[in-house]
C-alpha positions as CSV (number, residue, x, y, z in Angstrom):
1,M,-24.1,4.7,-2.8
2,S,-23.7,4.4,-6.6
3,A,-22.6,6.9,-9.0
4,P,-25.1,8.6,-11.1
5,G,-26.0,6.7,-14.2
6,T,-25.1,3.3,-13.0
7,E,-28.4,2.0,-11.9
8,G,-28.7,-0.6,-14.5
9,L,-25.1,-2.1,-14.2
10,R,-24.6,-5.5,-12.7
11,R,-23.4,-5.5,-9.1
12,I,-20.7,-8.2,-7.9
13,R,-20.4,-9.1,-4.4
14,M,-16.8,-9.2,-3.4
15,P,-14.9,-11.2,-2.6
16,M,-15.9,-12.3,-5.9
17,S,-16.7,-15.8,-6.7
18,R,-15.1,-18.0,-9.1
19,E,-18.4,-18.4,-10.8
20,D,-18.9,-14.4,-11.2
21,A,-15.4,-14.3,-12.4
22,R,-15.7,-16.6,-15.2
23,S,-19.3,-15.3,-16.3
24,L,-17.7,-11.7,-17.1
25,R,-16.3,-10.8,-20.4
26,A,-13.9,-8.2,-21.3
27,G,-15.6,-4.9,-21.8
28,D,-18.3,-5.4,-19.3
29,M,-18.9,-2.8,-16.8
30,I,-19.8,-3.6,-13.1
31,L,-20.3,-2.2,-9.7
32,L,-18.6,-3.7,-6.6
33,D,-20.1,-4.4,-3.2
34,G,-18.7,-6.0,-0.1
35,E,-14.8,-6.1,0.8
36,I,-11.6,-5.5,-1.3
37,I,-8.0,-5.8,-0.3
38,I,-5.7,-2.9,-1.7
39,T,-2.2,-1.8,-1.9
40,A,-0.2,0.6,-4.2
41,G,3.2,-0.6,-2.9
42,L,5.8,-2.8,-4.7
43,P,7.5,-3.5,-1.6
44,T,4.0,-4.9,-0.1
45,V,3.6,-7.1,-3.2
46,Q,7.1,-8.4,-2.7
47,R,6.1,-9.3,0.9
48,L,3.2,-11.2,-0.4
49,V,5.4,-13.1,-2.7
50,A,7.6,-14.0,-0.1
51,C,4.7,-15.5,2.0
52,A,3.9,-17.5,-1.0
53,E,7.5,-18.8,-1.4
54,E,7.7,-19.5,2.2
55,A,4.3,-21.1,2.7
56,R,3.1,-18.3,5.2
57,D,-0.1,-16.9,5.5
58,P,-0.1,-13.2,4.6
59,P,-1.3,-10.8,7.5
60,I,-4.7,-10.5,5.7
61,P,-6.2,-13.3,4.1
62,L,-5.8,-13.4,0.3
63,R,-6.9,-17.1,-0.6
64,G,-9.8,-16.7,-3.2
65,G,-10.0,-13.0,-3.0
66,S,-8.9,-10.0,-4.6
67,L,-5.9,-7.8,-4.8
68,F,-6.3,-4.2,-6.2
69,H,-3.4,-1.8,-7.2
70,L,-5.1,1.1,-5.6
71,G,-3.5,3.6,-3.5
72,S,-4.8,5.9,-0.7
73,Y,-3.8,9.2,0.6
74,S,-4.4,8.4,4.2
75,Q,-3.7,9.5,7.7
76,D,-3.4,7.5,11.0
77,G,-6.3,8.1,13.2
78,A,-6.4,9.1,16.8
79,E,-7.0,5.8,18.1
80,G,-4.5,3.9,15.9
81,G,-6.9,3.3,12.8
82,L,-6.6,4.7,9.3
83,E,-8.6,7.3,7.9
84,I,-8.6,7.4,3.9
85,L,-8.8,10.8,2.6
86,Y,-9.1,9.5,-0.9
87,M,-8.4,6.5,-3.3
88,N,-7.1,6.3,-6.7
89,P,-5.7,3.3,-8.9
90,T,-1.8,2.8,-9.7
91,T,-0.2,1.4,-12.7
92,S,-0.6,-2.5,-12.6
93,T,2.2,-3.1,-15.0
94,R,4.9,-2.5,-12.0
95,F,3.8,-5.5,-10.7
96,N,4.0,-7.9,-13.7
97,P,7.0,-10.0,-12.5
98,H,5.0,-10.8,-9.4
99,M,1.3,-11.2,-10.3
100,P,1.4,-14.7,-11.9
101,R,2.9,-16.1,-8.9
102,L,0.4,-14.5,-6.5
103,I,-2.8,-15.1,-8.6
104,R,-1.8,-18.8,-8.8
105,H,-0.7,-19.3,-5.3
106,F,-3.5,-17.6,-3.6
107,G,-6.3,-18.6,-6.3
108,L,-7.1,-14.8,-6.6
109,T,-10.5,-14.2,-8.5
110,A,-10.0,-10.5,-9.1
111,V,-7.0,-8.2,-9.5
112,G,-6.9,-4.6,-11.0
113,G,-5.9,-1.0,-11.2
114,K,-5.0,0.8,-14.3
115,G,-3.0,0.0,-17.5
116,G,-3.5,-4.0,-17.6
117,L,-1.1,-6.8,-17.0
118,D,1.1,-8.7,-19.1
119,S,0.7,-11.9,-21.3
120,A,2.1,-14.1,-18.3
121,S,-0.4,-12.6,-15.9
122,V,-3.3,-13.1,-18.4
123,A,-2.3,-16.7,-18.8
124,A,-2.5,-17.1,-15.0
125,M,-5.6,-15.5,-14.8
126,A,-7.2,-17.8,-17.5
127,E,-5.9,-20.8,-15.6
128,V,-7.2,-20.1,-12.2
129,G,-10.4,-18.0,-13.3
130,C,-9.5,-14.4,-12.3
131,V,-10.5,-11.1,-14.0
132,Y,-8.6,-7.7,-14.2
133,L,-10.7,-4.7,-13.1
134,S,-9.8,-1.5,-14.8
135,F,-10.6,1.6,-12.5
136,L,-11.0,5.0,-13.9
137,G,-7.6,7.0,-13.4
138,G,-8.1,10.3,-11.8
139,G,-11.4,9.1,-10.5
140,A,-10.5,9.5,-6.7
141,P,-13.9,11.2,-5.8
142,L,-15.9,8.5,-7.4
143,H,-13.8,5.8,-5.7
144,S,-13.6,7.4,-2.6
145,S,-17.1,7.8,-1.9
146,A,-17.8,4.2,-2.2
147,I,-15.6,3.3,0.8
148,T,-18.0,2.6,3.8
149,A,-15.3,1.4,6.4
150,V,-11.7,0.5,7.0
151,R,-11.7,-3.3,8.2
152,E,-8.1,-4.0,8.6
153,V,-4.7,-2.8,7.9
154,A,-1.4,-4.6,7.7
155,Y,2.2,-3.7,7.3
156,P,1.9,-0.4,9.5
157,D,5.8,0.2,9.2
158,L,5.2,1.2,5.6
159,V,3.9,4.6,4.3
160,A,0.2,4.7,4.3
161,H,-0.5,3.9,0.5
162,Y,1.9,1.0,0.7
163,R,0.0,-0.9,3.4
164,L,-2.2,-3.8,2.8
165,V,-5.7,-2.6,3.7
166,R,-9.1,-4.5,3.8
167,L,-11.9,-2.2,2.9
168,A,-15.8,-2.4,2.9
169,V,-17.0,-0.6,-0.2
170,E,-20.6,-0.2,-1.8
171,G,-21.2,0.6,-5.5
172,L,-17.5,1.0,-6.1
173,G,-17.5,1.7,-9.7
174,P,-18.1,1.5,-12.6
175,V,-15.0,-0.4,-13.2
176,T,-14.6,-2.2,-16.6
177,I,-13.4,-5.9,-17.2
178,G,-10.1,-5.0,-18.9
179,I,-9.1,-8.8,-18.9
180,D,-11.5,-11.7,-18.5
181,A,-11.0,-15.2,-17.1
182,H,-10.8,-16.5,-20.5
183,G,-7.6,-14.8,-21.7
184,N,-9.3,-11.8,-23.7
185,S,-7.7,-8.7,-23.0
186,L,-9.0,-5.0,-24.1
187,F,-5.5,-3.8,-23.8
188,D,-4.3,-6.3,-26.4
189,S,-7.2,-5.6,-28.7
190,L,-6.7,-1.8,-28.4
191,Q,-3.0,-2.2,-29.0
192,A,-3.6,-4.5,-32.2
193,Q,-6.2,-1.8,-33.5
194,A,-3.5,1.1,-33.0
195,K,-0.9,-1.0,-34.7
196,A,-3.2,-1.8,-37.6
197,R,-4.0,1.9,-38.2
198,M,-0.5,3.3,-37.7
199,A,0.7,2.6,-41.3
200,G,-2.3,4.6,-42.8
201,I,-1.7,7.6,-40.4
202,L,2.1,7.5,-41.4
203,E,1.1,7.5,-45.2
204,G,-1.3,10.3,-44.6
205,L,1.2,12.4,-42.8
206,A,3.8,11.7,-45.5
207,A,1.3,12.7,-48.3
208,S,0.4,15.8,-46.3
209,C,4.3,16.9,-46.1
210,G,4.8,16.1,-49.5
211,A,1.8,18.4,-50.6
212,D,3.2,21.1,-48.7
């Protein structure tokens, strides 16, 4: 199921192919179908880094796949499963120290959350062919309605929103390509625009205060 008004958007099958990742440009808006892997936990990401450093496979395969900074308010099911009540993005910048290593080691094609990633991550993404998907903050009803099944859950010793979870989704989005696989970042562009306007804004405020 897709959100109203998204009928004309390009739909991308997940896990995203390298070809699809490289065909997208910063600012594009897309819908996701297929399977994604999520976690909102810094301890979880640190465990994945340890897997990379020790040449161990993670409990859910990540090679050539996606890793989204999405958290879920969930509860354990009666038969040991996980029931996701809602899903929402968390701030990706918390993971800046670890994402370049994960992007390169696992050859990720898509990462995402909210707030973007730093220049080291952007460089890693351009190197391997990976995009950053920007999810709507506060869009829990929209994101949650796209979940069709919980496929797999790892790290059950962690609280629910820190667990590594593989989900089936249909029409997840719209999501925006915040950083493309060619090193172009909407976050950097917006910051540069804001910086360029700041001097004029300050001059206007100073003139206004002087007039008073």
